[in-house]
DRENRO-36857 format. One record per atom (N, C-alpha, C): residue in three letters; x, y, z. Coordinates in steps of 0.1 Angstrom, whole numbers, plus 5000, padded with zeros to 4 digits. Layout:
N
ALAXYZ/...
***
This chain:
479
MET137110036134/MET138310066143/MET137710006154/LEU138709926165/LEU137809906177/LEU138409996186/PHE137210016199/PHE137510066208/PHE139210016215/ASN139209846215/ASN140009796225/ASN141209746213/SER141709886208/SER142609856201/SER143509926196/LEU144709946198/LEU146010056196/LEU145410136188/GLU145210126178/GLU145010216170/GLU144010306174/PHE143010256183/PHE141910376185/PHE142710446195/ALA143810386203/ALA144310476215/ALA145110576211/ILE146110546200/ILE146610656189/ILE145710776181/PHE144810716175/PHE143810806170/PHE143110896180/LEU142610856191/LEU142210896203/LEU143211016209/ILE144411036212/ILE145511096218/ILE145511196206/LEU145611176191/LEU145711276184/LEU144611356179/VAL143311276182/VAL142311386179/VAL142111466192/PHE142211446204/PHE142411456220/PHE143011626218/PHE144311596212/PHE145211716215/PHE145011836205/VAL144711796193/VAL144311886187/VAL143111956186/TYR142211876193/TYR140811946195/TYR141012056200/TRP141712036215/TRP142112166225/TRP142712276219/ALA143712236207/ALA144312346204/ALA144012396196/LEU142712366186/LEU142112436177/LEU141212546186/PRO140712676177/PRO140012776184/PRO138412656181/HIS137512726186/HIS135912666188/HIS135312656175/ARG135812746169/ARG135012776152/ARG135112606143/PHE136712566148/PHE137112486136/PHE136912356140/ARG136112346156/ARG136212196164/ARG135212076159/PRO133912156153/PRO132912036149/PRO133712026134/LEU134612096127/LEU135212006113/LEU135911896120/LEU136611946126/LEU137511856131/LEU136811726137/LEU135711716144/LEU135311596150/LEU134311546137/MET134011626128/MET133211546112/MET134611486107/VAL135311556104/VAL136411446098/VAL137311336101/SER137311346118/SER137711226123/SER136811126126/SER135511146127/SER134811076126/SER134411006114/PHE134611076103/PHE134610976090/PHE135710896091/TYR136610956092/TYR137910886094/TYR137910726101/PHE137210746111/PHE136810626121/PHE135810536116/TYR135110586108/TYR134010476104/TYR134510426092/GLY135210536083/GLY136010466070/GLY136810376073/ARG137410376085/ARG138410246087/ARG137610066084/TRP136410096085/TRP135909966083/TRP135609956067/ASN135310036062/ASN135010056047/ASN134810156044/PRO135410246036/PRO135410356032/PRO134310386025/VAL133910286016/VAL132710266004/VAL131210346015/TYR131410286027/TYR130010296033/TYR129810456038/LEU131010546040/LEU131110666039/LEU129810726032/LEU129410646022/LEU128710726010/LEU127310676017/LEU127210626026/LEU125810616030/LEU125510676040/ILE126210686052/ILE126210816061/ILE125910946058/ILE126810956046/ILE127011076041/ILE125211136036/ALA124811016025/ALA123511056022/ALA122211036032/MET122411006040/MET121411006058/MET121711146059/ILE122811166065/ILE123011336068/ILE122511416057/LEU122911436044/LEU122111506032/LEU120411516035/SER120311386033/SER118711366035/SER118011436047/SER118711446060/SER117911456068/SER118011606072/TYR119611656071/TYR120011786071/TYR118711866061/GLY118311856046/GLY117711906039/GLY116411906041/CYS116111776045/CYS114311776048/CYS113911866062/ALA115111866071/ALA115111956081/ALA114612126078/ARG115712166069/ARG115912326069/ARG114412296057/TRP113912246050/TRP112612286046/TRP111912266056/ILE111412156066/ILE110812196076/ILE110812356082/GLY111712376083/GLY112012516087/GLY111512626079/ARG111612596068/ARG111212686058/ARG109812706058/LEU109512576052/LEU107612576057/LEU106912636071/LYS107912616085/LYS107212706091/LYS107212816093/GLN108312866088/GLN108613016088/GLN107413126076/ARG107113036068/ARG105913066060/ARG104713026062/LYS104412996072/LYS103112876078/LYS102112846070/GLU102912696060/GLU102812636053/GLU101812556061/THR100812446053/THR100512376062/THR101312266069/VAL100412196081/VAL101112056087/VAL101311946075/LYS100411946066/LYS100511836054/LYS101511856046/GLN102111976047/GLN103411966037/GLN104711946046/GLN104711996060/GLN105811946068/GLN105611806068/LYS104311726070/LYS104711586074/LYS105111516057/LEU104911556052/LEU105711556035/LEU107211536038/ALA107611636042/ALA109211626048/ALA109511536052/VAL108711506063/VAL109111416075/VAL109211306070/PHE108311206060/PHE107811096057/PHE108911076046/LEU109511216037/LEU110411156025/LEU112211136031/ASN111811206045/ASN113211166052/ASN113411026057/CYS112110946060/CYS111710866068/CYS112110726055/LEU111510766048/LEU111710726031/LEU113010706025/VAL113910746024/VAL115110776024/VAL116110716034/CYS115910736045/CYS117110636058/CYS116310526057/LEU114710476066/LEU114410336061/LEU114610276053/GLY114810316040/GLY114810236025/GLY116210186029/LEU117410286031/LEU118810246029/LEU118910116040/LEU118310156056/LEU118310046062/LEU117709906060/THR116509926049/THR115709806048/THR117109726037/TRP117409816029/TRP118409716021/TRP119209676023/PHE119809726030/PHE121309686036/PHE120809606050/LYS119909596057/LYS120209526065/LYS118409406063/TYR117609436056/TYR116709306060/TYR116209236047/ILE117009306033/ILE116409256024/ILE116609086025/ASN117609046025/ASN117508906026/ASN116808836034/PHE116608886047/PHE115608856058/PHE114408846051/LEU113408946038/LEU112508986036/LEU112608866020/ILE113308826017/ILE113408776007/ILE113208586011/ASP113808566024/ASP113908476033/ASP112408386035/SER111708496040/SER110808516043/SER109108506035/PHE109608546024/PHE108908556013/PHE108608406004/ARG109908376003/ARG110008215995/ARG109908156007/ALA109608116022/ALA108708056031/ALA107208036032/LEU107108186026/LEU105508186025/LEU105308136013/MET105708156005/MET105208075986/MET105507925986/ASN106307845998/ASN106807745999/ASN105507656010/ALA105407756018/ALA104207716026/ALA102607676017/PHE102707766009/PHE101407765999/PHE101307655984/GLY102907615983/GLY103007515973/GLY103707585962/ALA103807695965/ALA104807775950/ALA106107805954/GLY106607675948/GLY108307665950/GLY109007815948/MET110207855956/MET111007965948/MET112407915954/SER113207915939/SER114607855941/SER115407995953/ASP116307925956/ASP116807975971/ASP118308095961/PHE118208235966/PHE119008315961/PHE119608405971/MET120508475972/MET120808545983/MET121208665976/ILE121208795979/ILE121808945974/ILE123108915982/ASP124008985975/ASP125508985985/ASP125509135985/VAL125009156004/VAL124809276007/VAL125909306020/LEU126509346023/LEU127609366035/LEU126609476045/LEU126809436054/LEU125809536065/LEU126709626071/PRO126809756069/PRO127409856073/PRO127309846090/VAL128209866096/VAL128109896109/VAL127409986115/GLY126809976124/GLY126410066133/GLY125310166127/ILE124510146111/ILE123210156109/ILE122610176115/SER121810096119/SER121010106126/SER120210206138/PHE121810246143/PHE121910366154/PHE122110516145/TYR122810536138/TYR122910636130/TYR121210676122/THR120810596120/THR119110586111/THR118310636120/PHE118510596133/PHE117210646141/PHE117910786142/GLN119210836142/GLN119510916151/GLN119511016141/THR119311026125/THR118711126116/THR117111106117/ILE116410996120/ILE114811006114/ILE114511116128/SER114911076139/SER114911146155/SER114911326153/TYR115911376149/TYR116211486148/TYR115011566134/VAL114911516123/VAL113611566120/VAL112211566121/ILE112111466131/ILE110911486138/ILE110911586148/ASP112111596157/ASP112311696164/ASP112611836160/VAL112611846148/VAL112111966143/VAL110812006141/TYR110111936135/TYR109011886128/TYR108011936142/ARG108211876156/ARG107711896168/ARG108412036175/GLU108912126167/GLU109612246170/GLU110012236187/LYS110812106187/LYS111512096200/LYS113012166196/LEU113112206186/LEU114912266181/LEU114812316168/GLU115512416163/GLU115612466155/GLU116312406145/PRO115712386133/PRO117012356120/PRO118412396119/GLU119212306122/GLU120812346120/GLU121312386109/LYS121312506109/LYS122112566095/LYS123312546090/ASP124212496100/ASP125712456098/ASP126112336096/ILE126212286082/ILE126012156078/ILE127112036086/VAL128512136086/VAL129612076093/VAL128912026109/ARG128712106116/ARG128012096127/ARG126812016130/TYR126111976119/TYR125311866118/TYR125511736119/ALA126811736107/ALA127311626103/ALA127911556113/ALA128911666122/ALA129811596132/ALA128711536141/PHE127611586147/PHE126311536156/PHE126011416152/ILE125511396138/ILE125311236136/ILE126311166136/SER127511196130/SER128611086129/SER129911096145/PHE129711166154/PHE130211176167/PHE130811046166/PHE132211026168/PHE132610886165/PHE132810806181/PRO132610836192/PRO132610786201/PRO131210716199/GLN130110766197/GLN128910716198/GLN128110656185/LEU128710646176/LEU128310656159/LEU127810506161/VAL129110366162/VAL128610266158/VAL127610196171/ALA127610256179/ALA126410146190/ALA126110246199/GLY125810336197/GLY125010416207/GLY125910486218/PRO125310546228/PRO124110566227/PRO123410636217/ILE122010656212/ILE121210696201/ILE120810806211/GLU121910906203/GLU122011066210/GLU120511116204/ARG119911246212/ARG119411326205/ARG119911426201/SER118911486196/SER119511626187/SER119611746199/THR118111736208/THR118211836216/THR119311826228/ASN120011706229/ASN121311706238/ASN122511736232/LEU122911676223/LEU124211676213/LEU124311796210/LEU123511846199/LEU124111976191/LEU124112076196/PRO123312116209/PRO123512276216/PRO125112236218/GLN125412126224/GLN126912096236/GLN127712126223/LEU127512086207/LEU128512116199/LEU128612266195/LYS127512336199/LYS127612516198/LYS128012596203/GLU128312496215/GLU128612586231/GLU130612596229/GLU130912696228/GLU132612686232/GLU133212636246/LYS133712516244/LYS134012446257/LYS135412486260/HIS135712466272/HIS137212486279/HIS137412386288/PHE138912346284/PHE139112206289/PHE139512226306/ASP138612096311/ASP138412066322/ASP138811966326/TYR139911956335/TYR140611836340/TYR140011746346/ASP139011756353/ASP138011706362/ASP137511606354/GLU136811656345/GLU135811606336/GLU136811536326/ALA138011526322/ALA138711456318/ALA139111336325/VAL139611336337/VAL139411266348/VAL138311156347/TYR137511196353/TYR135811126351/TYR136011046340/GLY136011056327/GLY135811026315/GLY136910916314/MET137710926316/MET138910826313/MET138610706327/ARG138010776340/ARG138010646349/ARG136310526339/LEU135310636339/LEU134410556335/LEU135110466318/MET135910516311/MET136510436298/MET137410296304/ALA137610316319/ALA138410196322/ALA137510116328/TRP136410146330/TRP135610086338/TRP134810016326/GLY134610076319/GLY133910016304/GLY134909916297/PHE136209916297/PHE137209846294/PHE137109686303/TYR137409726318/TYR137009616321/TYR135809516323/LYS134909576321/LYS133609526316/LYS133809426299/LYS134209496297/LYS134309436286/LYS135109336279/LEU136709336285/LEU138409296284/LEU138109156293/VAL137509196302/VAL137809106315/VAL136709016317/ILE135309106314/ILE134009006314/ILE133608926304/ALA133209046295/ALA132609016280/ALA133408906273/ASP134608986268/ASP135408866262/ASP135708746265/VAL135908756280/VAL135908606284/VAL135208516283/LEU134208556288/LEU132508486287/LEU132108436270/VAL132408496264/VAL132508486249/VAL133008356242/VAL133808366250/VAL134408226244/VAL133808086248/TYR133008066259/TYR132607916264/TYR131207926257/VAL130608076259/VAL129008066248/VAL129708036237/ASP130008106227/ASP130208056213/ASP130607906213/ARG131207866220/ARG131507726218/ARG130207616221/VAL129707666228/VAL128607546230/VAL127807606224/TYR127207706215/TYR126107736207/TYR126807716191/GLY128107696190/GLY128607626175/GLY128307516179/GLU128507446191/GLU127707286186/GLU126107266199/LEU125507336196/LEU124207326208/LEU123807196211/HIS123407116200/HIS122907036200/HIS123406916209/SER124606906213/SER125606836218/SER125706846230/HIS124806956238/HIS124706976254/HIS123506966258/THR123706936267/THR122306946275/THR122606956292/GLY121507016297/GLY121407016310/GLY122107166318/VAL123407116328/VAL124207236334/VAL124707326323/ASP125507256311/ASP126207296303/ASP125407426297/LEU124007396294/LEU123107486287/LEU122507616298/LEU122407576311/LEU121707676319/LEU123107786324/ILE124407746325/ILE125807766328/ILE125607886313/THR125507846302/THR125707896292/THR124908016290/SER123208016294/SER122308106290/SER123108236302/PHE123308176315/PHE123308266326/PHE125108356316/PHE125808286314/PHE126908326307/PHE126608456298/PHE125808406283/PHE125608496282/PHE124808636282/MET123908606296/MET123008726301/MET124108806302/ILE125308776312/ILE126108896316/ILE127108896306/MET127408806299/MET128408886285/MET127808976277/ILE126308956269/ILE125809076265/ILE125709196275/TYR125009196284/TYR125609296292/TYR126909416294/CYS127809326294/CYS129109386297/CYS129409406287/ASP129509346274/ASP130009406263/ASP129109496258/PHE127809536255/PHE127409676257/PHE127209776264/SER127209766278/SER127309906288/SER128709906290/GLY129609796281/GLY131009836282/GLY131209946274/TYR130709936263/TYR130909986252/TYR130110126252/SER129210156258/SER128510276264/SER129210356273/ASP129810276284/ASP130710346292/ASP132310406286/ILE132410336275/ILE133610366268/ILE133610476260/ALA132510476254/ALA131810626243/ALA131210746253/ILE130610686265/ILE130710836272/ILE131710886278/GLY132810806283/GLY133710846289/GLY134510916278/THR134610896266/THR135510936254/THR135211066252/ALA133711056254/ALA133111206248/ALA133311336263/ARG133211276271/ARG133711316282/ARG135411416281/LEU136211376273/LEU137511406272/LEU137011506265/PHE136211566250/PHE135911676245/PHE135211766253/GLY134611726268/GLY133811836271/GLY132311796267/ILE132211676264/ILE130411676257/ILE130111526268/LYS128911546268/LYS127911446280/LYS126811396272/LEU127111276271/LEU126111176263/LEU125411126274/MET123911086267/MET122911036279/MET123510896288/LYS122710876297/LYS123310736302/LYS122710616294/ASN123110516292/ASN122710406283/ASN121910246290/PHE122810256304/PHE122410146314/PHE122410186327/ASN121510136336/ASN121410186346/ASN121210056356/SER122209976360/SER121709856366/SER120609766365/PRO120609726355/PRO119509676349/PRO118909506356/PHE119709476361/PHE119609346367/PHE119109336383/LEU119209446387/LEU118109496403/LEU117109566399/SER116209526389/SER115109586381/SER113609486390/HIS112509516393/HIS111809456401/HIS111009426392/SER110809476379/SER109909446367/SER110709436353/ASN109709376345/ASN110409356331/ASN110209536322/GLU109109586327/GLU109009736325/GLU110209826334/GLU110809826345/GLU111709906345/GLU112809836339/MET113109736341/MET113909656331/MET114709736320/TRP113509766311/TRP113609836300/TRP113709956300/ARG113710046315/ARG113910196318/ARG115410196322/ARG116110086323/ARG117410096330/ARG118310016314/TRP117909926310/TRP118809856297/TRP118509906286/HIS119709956279/HIS119710006262/HIS118510166267/ILE118910256278/ILE117910366278/ILE117910436264/SER118710456259/SER118410546249/SER117810496233/LEU118010356234/LEU116810286227/LEU115410276230/SER115310246239/SER113710196246/SER113310356245/THR114010456253/THR113010586247/THR112810646237/TRP113810606230/TRP113710606209/TRP112410566210/PHE112210466212/PHE111010386205/PHE109710436213/ARG110010456226/ARG108710526235/ARG108310636230/ASP109110726223/ASP108910856217/ASP108510886203/TYR109210766196/TYR109110796180/TYR108010666181/VAL107810586183/VAL106810456180/VAL105410436184/TYR105910426201/TYR104910386210/TYR103710536213/ILE104310636214/ILE103610766216/ILE102810796202/PRO103410806187/PRO102610796180/PRO101610726178/LEU102210586183/LEU100710506178/LEU099410496188/GLY099510576200/GLY098510656204/GLY099010576218/GLY100310536224/GLY100710526240/GLY099110456243/ASN099110546256/ASN097910466266/ASN096910566264/ARG096610636255/ARG095310766253/ARG094510676246/LYS094010576240/LYS093210536235/LYS092510396237/GLY092910406251/GLY092010266256/GLY093110186259/ARG092310066268/ARG093509956277/ARG093909896265/ILE093009826257/ILE093109726247/ILE094109816232/ARG094209886231/ARG094809946221/ARG096210016229/LYS096410016240/LYS097710056248/LYS098209906246/TYR097609806248/TYR098609666250/TYR098609636232/ILE098109666226/ILE098309656213/ILE099509736208/ASN099309806213/ASN100809956211/ASN101909906215/ILE102009846229/ILE103209796237/ILE103409686228/VAL103109536223/VAL103309476217/VAL104209516206/VAL103409596198/VAL103709666186/VAL105509716186/THR105509816193/THR106709856199/THR107509766200/PHE107709636208/PHE108509576212/PHE108809476203/PHE107609416193/PHE108309386180/PHE109209416169/LEU108709576168/LEU109609656160/LEU111309656167/SER111109656180/SER112509646187/SER113209536185/GLY112409406186/GLY112809306182/GLY113509316167/LEU112909336159/LEU113309376146/LEU114209426145/TRP114909566150/TRP115609636147/TRP116709576153/HIS116809466163/HIS118009426165/HIS118509316156/GLY117709256146/GLY118509176139/GLY117709136132/ALA117409096119/ALA117009046107/ALA116608866106/ALA116008866116/ALA115908736119/ALA114408686127/TRP113908586127/TRP112908566137/TRP113208566147/HIS114108516154/HIS114308466166/HIS114708616171/PHE115008696167/PHE115108826174/PHE113608926174/VAL112708876163/VAL111408906165/VAL110608856176/VAL110508716180/VAL109908656191/VAL110808676203/TRP112008736204/TRP112808796219/TRP111708936218/GLY111709016208/GLY110809136213/GLY109509146217/THR109209066209/THR107808986210/THR107408966225/MET108208876233/MET108008836249/MET108308926253/GLN109109036252/GLN109309146264/GLN107909266262/GLY107209266251/GLY106009356250/GLY105009236258/VAL105009096253/VAL104109026260/VAL103609066279/VAL104908996281/VAL105309026299/VAL104609166302/GLN105109266297/GLN104809416297/GLN103209396297/VAL102609336287/VAL101109356290/VAL100709296304/PHE100809196305/PHE100709086318/PHE101209186332/GLU102609236331/GLU102609346345/GLU101909436347/ASP101209536334/ASP100109596335/ASP099009516340/ILE098209436336/ILE097509396340/ILE097409366354/GLY098509306358/GLY098109296376/GLY098909386384/ARG098909516377/ARG099909636384/ARG099409636396/LYS098209656397/LYS097909696413/LYS098109576427/THR098009476417/THR098109336425/THR099709356431/LEU100509386420/LEU101709356422/LEU102409496430/THR101809596429/THR102409716437/THR101809646450/THR101209656454/THR100909616466/THR102009496471/LEU101909406467/LEU102509296471/LEU104409366471/LYS104609426464/LYS105909486466/LYS106209546478/LYS105209586481/LYS105909656495/LYS106409546504/ASN106309436503/ASN106809316514/ASN108509286505/ARG108809336516/ARG110309276514/ARG110709166504/ILE110409106507/ILE110808936504/ILE110108926491/PHE108808946489/PHE108308966475/PHE109009056468/PHE109609196473/PHE110109236464/PHE111709196455/VAL112409156464/VAL113709056463/VAL113408946453/CYS112108856456/CYS111808776446/CYS111408836433/SER111008966431/SER110108986418/SER112009006411/VAL112809096420/VAL114209106409/VAL114709006404/ILE114508896409/ILE115008766409/ILE114308696399/PHE113108716398/PHE112108676386/PHE112608736375/THR112208886375/THR112808956364/THR114108916357/THR114908926365/THR116608876358/THR116308736354/VAL115708636359/VAL115608536353/VAL114808476338/PHE113708586343/PHE113108586328/PHE113808666317/PHE114308776321/PHE115508806309/PHE116308716305/GLN116908666317/GLN118308546308/GLN117408456300/VAL115808376304/VAL115608316293/VAL115208376280/SER114708506281/SER114508546268/SER115708546262/VAL116808586266/VAL118108646255/VAL118508496253/VAL118208406256/VAL118308256248/VAL118008276233/PHE116508336229/PHE116108376217/PHE117208506211/PHE117608566216/PHE118308686210/PHE119808586208/ARG120308526210/ARG121608446209/ARG121608336197/ALA120208246204/ALA120608116197/ALA120408146178/PRO120908066171/PRO120808066155/PRO119508116149/SER118508026156/SER117107996150/SER116107976162/VAL114708016163/VAL113507966172/VAL114107816175/SER114007766166/SER113807636172/SER115307566181/ASP116207666178/ASP117507636186/ASP117307696199/ALA116407786197/ALA116207896211/ALA115707766224/PHE114107706217/PHE113707626220/PHE114207466225/TYR115107456217/TYR116107356226/TYR116607336234/LEU117707476236/LEU118007526247/LEU117007506260/LEU116207556257/LEU115107596265/LEU114707446273/TRP114207406266/TRP114007206268/TRP115007146273/HIS115907176269/HIS117107046275/HIS117907156285/MET117307256291/MET118207316300/MET118707236314/PHE117807136319/PHE117807086328/PHE117706936329/ASP118206886315/ASP118506716316/ASP119906716320/GLY119606606331/GLY121006546335/GLY121506636346/PHE120806746351/PHE120906836359/PHE122106816365/GLY122606716371/GLY123906676379/GLY125306706375/SER125106676361/SER126706656354/SER127006816348/ALA127906876347/ALA128406976340/ALA129906956340/GLY130006856327/GLY131406826327/GLY131806866316/TYR131206946306/TYR131606996299/TYR132407116300/PHE131407206311/PHE132607346314/PHE133807286322/THR133407196335/THR134607186345/THR135707136337/ASN135607036326/ASN136506936316/ASN137106996305/HIS136006966297/HIS136507016284/HIS137007146279/MET136407256289/MET136407386289/MET137407436301/GLN137807356306/GLN138907386317/GLN138407476327/LEU137307506332/LEU136307586338/LEU137107606353/TRP137407516357/TRP137507466369/TRP138807476373/PRO139407486384/PRO138907586397/PRO139507756393/LEU140607786389/LEU141007926385/LEU140208006375/PRO140007966364/PRO138908036357/PRO137308086364/ALA136907976369/ALA135707976377/ALA135908056386/PHE137008096396/PHE137008166403/PHE137208326401/ILE138208356390/ILE138208446386/ILE136908526379/ILE136808446373/ILE135008476367/ILE133908546378/ALA134008456388/ALA133208506399/ALA133308636404/VAL134708626406/VAL135108766415/VAL134708836406/SER135008856395/SER134408956383/SER133309016382/ILE132308906382/ILE130708946381/ILE130408976394/LEU131108936406/LEU130808996421/LEU131209126420/ILE132109186416/ILE132609346414/ILE131409376407/LEU131509346393/LEU130109396389/LEU129009416389/PHE128209356399/PHE127309376405/PHE126709436422/ALA128609446426/ALA128709536437/ALA128609686431/TYR129809686423/TYR129309846413/TYR127709866408/ASP127409786402/ASP125909816397/ASP124809836412/LEU125209776422/LEU124309816437/LEU124309936442/ALA125809976442/ALA126310106443/ALA125910236437/SER125810186426/SER125110306412/SER123510356417/LEU122810246426/LEU121710296427/LEU121710436433/LYS122510426445/LYS122410546455/LYS123410676446/THR124410616441/THR125310706434/THR126010686425/ASP126810826418/ASP128210786410/ASP128810756415/VAL129210626408/VAL130610526415/VAL131810636410/ILE131910636398/ILE133010696392/ILE133110856400/ALA132310916400/ALA132411056406/ALA132711066419/TRP132210966430/TRP132610906445/TRP134010846442/VAL134610776435/VAL135710776437/VAL136610906438/GLY136510986429/GLY137011116423/GLY137011216438/THR136311176448/THR136111256459/THR137111166471/ARG137811056469/ARG138411036481/ARG139411036482/PRO140311026492/PRO141811046494/PRO142511016485/LYS143811036481/LYS144611016468/LYS145110896465/LEU145710866480/LEU145810696481/LEU144510626478/LEU143510596480/LEU142710516477/LEU142210536462/ARG141810676458/ARG141710676441/ARG142710596434/TRP144010606432/TRP145010546432/TRP145110416432/ALA144810386443/ALA144610186450/ALA143310146437/ILE142110196435/ILE140910216432/ILE141310146415/SER142210276411/SER142510276400/SER143310166394/LEU144310156401/LEU145110096397/LEU144909926396/GLY144009876407/GLY143309796413/GLY142609726397/ILE141909836389/ILE141009796380/ILE142109766366/LEU143109846363/LEU144009816357/LEU144409736355/MET145209686369/MET145909526367/MET145009406367/MET143809426369/MET142609306365/MET142809326354/ILE142709396345/ILE142409446327/ILE143709346321/ILE145009416330/ILE146109326320/ILE146109196327/LEU146009126339/LEU146409016340/LEU145408916336/PHE143708926338/PHE142708856333/PHE142008916321/LYS142209036315/LYS141709016304/LYS141908896293/ALA140508886285/ALA140608776272/ALA142308766268/SER142608646260/SER143708676250/SER143508686236/ASP141808676232/ASP141408726219/ASP140908856220/ARG141308906210/ARG140209046213/ARG139209036199/THR137709056210/THR136309036200/THR135909166197/GLU135109226184/GLU134309306184/GLU133109316196/PHE132709456196/PHE131809446205/PHE130509426199/VAL129509346204/VAL128609226199/VAL127209366189/TYR127009476194/TYR126309546188/TYR126809616176/PHE127809586172/PHE128609666157/PHE127509586151/GLN126909436149/GLN125909366139/GLN124709446142/PHE124409536146/PHE122809626147/PHE123009756141/
***
């Protein structure tokens, strides 16, 4: 069920009214059942998968709780953590990585002259599996670390893991944030609901007016990549960077806004990432729930920065290597992730010099531009079908630089579509710039009624008039 569908709109309205009509004690049950229905609309069979992860993590957390009460050894508690990771990561590996592992092993054998026949295991990747896998794993670890008591109510716990606004593409919520909110008795707050709807509208604007429009140009060029050079490739790489940002941050805004309708506050997932002055800062602003997850459950357990500089750099690269692998079962994702880690190592080596230089306004602006350009270059590996295709795009990006005929003629980008895209992106960056100092959605709510309605109707009219003709899934559904 897509957020940008009539089916979801009807589903959301029904769940919203029933939720606030029910007594508090029945609301977790409603959220669990409605979330299972929401997820089951893609493939009912895969409900068994998420239920298996819920039962595994719930049981292991309760086991850890009993071990702590009996003051059993840490070794036994770690065994419970390990078994849950084995179940959840085992399921994730089978459904997401099994064919990648087979292909990689076959390539290795062929390199040593031991030929292997081509074969693939027919397995369908469950929507959002990476997101709820990480959520179940972090919950058990948090219980082990004594950040919270194990949840006794399995219905409430199931509602936490399967909460439909963020189930299939995040944010990857922490148990310490979402579980306590499911326990609190909520009372309908009109201002919170209006805030949520405004944030949803902004998310739909980014998805329908920008991401779904740009994806048409991006997919057509990548579909026949070796037929294009020069400005065609340069514009495509820029379009994809904006597209992936608007698609994913748009989903996050809709998810966070939807949760507000139920009195629940999810964590912020994006914070004006293209105004970062370093790659490290970029990752504090981009997909915040994932980057902080890897920090807390991979980087720090590896030793973080506590075991010397060399070990710190190894930990950074390993963490981003795994982050790249999380994004997709292909080597071009691994290259993309590793690039992020290597650049952060170089930034750390030159930290003192860079900190001094950034006091200069001109250098500060240049560092923001460089960070964004590097991200644009790196996401070529994210989108390209293979590593070789990514290198083709980068190598030929400036060939025949004077011609952009494909975009202006064949794609009919000029002049009206180009103008609409440019204005839409300018509004996006104006919003992000203002967000550095204030919550723009909350600010709109404090304006005079006439201005509030003018802004809201303006966004609505742009969605109606300039949205893409074809509806597309959110990019991160595949992760």
